[in-house]
C-alpha positions as a LaTeX table, in Angstrom:
\begin{tabular}{lrrr}
\hline
Residue & $x$ (\AA) & $y$ (\AA) & $z$ (\AA) \\
\hline
Tyr1 & $-28.24$ & $-46.57$ & $-18.35$ \\
Leu2 & $-31.87$ & $-47.90$ & $-19.40$ \\
Leu3 & $-33.79$ & $-45.27$ & $-18.12$ \\
Leu4 & $-31.58$ & $-42.31$ & $-19.26$ \\
Ile5 & $-28.96$ & $-42.87$ & $-21.91$ \\
Arg6 & $-30.37$ & $-45.03$ & $-24.08$ \\
Pro7 & $-33.45$ & $-43.30$ & $-24.84$ \\
Gln8 & $-31.45$ & $-40.28$ & $-25.26$ \\
Gln9 & $-29.24$ & $-42.05$ & $-28.01$ \\
Gln10 & $-32.31$ & $-43.11$ & $-29.84$ \\
Gln11 & $-33.73$ & $-39.66$ & $-29.79$ \\
Ala12 & $-30.58$ & $-38.64$ & $-31.03$ \\
Lys13 & $-30.14$ & $-41.32$ & $-33.73$ \\
Leu14 & $-34.01$ & $-40.29$ & $-34.96$ \\
Lys15 & $-33.07$ & $-36.85$ & $-35.00$ \\
Gln16 & $-29.89$ & $-37.51$ & $-37.27$ \\
Met17 & $-31.94$ & $-39.79$ & $-39.63$ \\
Leu18 & $-34.70$ & $-37.07$ & $-40.30$ \\
Thr19 & $-32.29$ & $-34.43$ & $-40.94$ \\
Thr20 & $-30.15$ & $-36.63$ & $-43.68$ \\
Leu21 & $-33.61$ & $-37.31$ & $-45.30$ \\
Lys22 & $-33.16$ & $-36.73$ & $-48.94$ \\
Lys23 & $-35.27$ & $-37.57$ & $-52.46$ \\
Gly24 & $-35.08$ & $-40.57$ & $-53.44$ \\
Asp25 & $-35.11$ & $-42.45$ & $-50.04$ \\
Arg26 & $-37.19$ & $-45.36$ & $-49.46$ \\
Val27 & $-39.05$ & $-44.61$ & $-45.93$ \\
Leu28 & $-41.86$ & $-46.36$ & $-43.92$ \\
Thr29 & $-44.37$ & $-44.18$ & $-41.80$ \\
Ser30 & $-45.43$ & $-44.59$ & $-38.35$ \\
Gly31 & $-49.13$ & $-45.59$ & $-40.31$ \\
Gly32 & $-46.95$ & $-48.52$ & $-41.92$ \\
Ile33 & $-46.92$ & $-46.72$ & $-45.48$ \\
Tyr34 & $-44.03$ & $-47.29$ & $-47.71$ \\
Gly35 & $-43.20$ & $-44.87$ & $-49.86$ \\
Thr36 & $-40.23$ & $-42.56$ & $-51.84$ \\
Val37 & $-39.47$ & $-39.26$ & $-50.54$ \\
Trp38 & $-40.30$ & $-36.79$ & $-53.83$ \\
Gly39 & $-39.43$ & $-33.69$ & $-51.76$ \\
Val40 & $-38.58$ & $-32.60$ & $-48.29$ \\
Asp41 & $-38.35$ & $-29.39$ & $-46.44$ \\
Asp42 & $-38.10$ & $-28.57$ & $-42.45$ \\
Thr43 & $-41.15$ & $-29.56$ & $-40.75$ \\
Lys44 & $-42.90$ & $-32.14$ & $-43.92$ \\
Ala45 & $-41.85$ & $-34.46$ & $-46.75$ \\
Val46 & $-44.03$ & $-35.55$ & $-50.04$ \\
Leu47 & $-43.57$ & $-39.32$ & $-50.67$ \\
Arg48 & $-44.68$ & $-41.36$ & $-53.49$ \\
Ile49 & $-46.90$ & $-43.90$ & $-52.43$ \\
Ala50 & $-48.02$ & $-44.97$ & $-55.85$ \\
Glu51 & $-47.27$ & $-45.36$ & $-59.46$ \\
Gly52 & $-49.73$ & $-44.73$ & $-61.94$ \\
Gln53 & $-49.88$ & $-44.72$ & $-65.75$ \\
Lys54 & $-50.61$ & $-40.73$ & $-66.23$ \\
Glu55 & $-49.64$ & $-39.32$ & $-62.63$ \\
Asp56 & $-48.31$ & $-40.94$ & $-59.38$ \\
Val57 & $-49.81$ & $-40.88$ & $-56.07$ \\
Lys58 & $-47.90$ & $-38.48$ & $-53.88$ \\
Val59 & $-48.65$ & $-37.41$ & $-50.15$ \\
Glu60 & $-47.36$ & $-35.12$ & $-47.61$ \\
Phe61 & $-46.48$ & $-36.11$ & $-44.72$ \\
Ala62 & $-45.03$ & $-35.13$ & $-40.91$ \\
Lys63 & $-41.05$ & $-35.55$ & $-40.79$ \\
Ser64 & $-42.03$ & $-36.90$ & $-37.43$ \\
Ala65 & $-44.09$ & $-39.73$ & $-39.09$ \\
Ile66 & $-41.24$ & $-41.19$ & $-40.73$ \\
Val67 & $-39.78$ & $-43.85$ & $-38.67$ \\
Gln68 & $-37.19$ & $-46.04$ & $-40.89$ \\
Val69 & $-35.07$ & $-45.27$ & $-44.08$ \\
Leu70 & $-35.21$ & $-48.19$ & $-45.71$ \\
Ala71 & $-31.65$ & $-49.87$ & $-47.25$ \\
Glu72 & $-31.21$ & $-49.12$ & $-50.89$ \\
Gly73 & $-32.19$ & $-52.29$ & $-52.69$ \\
Ser74 & $-35.31$ & $-52.85$ & $-50.64$ \\
Arg75 & $-38.77$ & $-52.67$ & $-52.63$ \\
\hline
\end{tabular}
């Protein structure tokens, strides 16, 4: 069970999370960066990582770099 089934379940859960990713979700990347999804397509996501007075700071990440979608109220 620990060697075969559990890893497959975890991979399926991560894949499901990445496919349901949408604009406005607060996420954590594998590099430890918190951000808000600004845009998303099949292979990448654009995250807003900081707010500025004139412009927000936006960075492109591979969707595979996103490891967690955070709860709605977390900041």
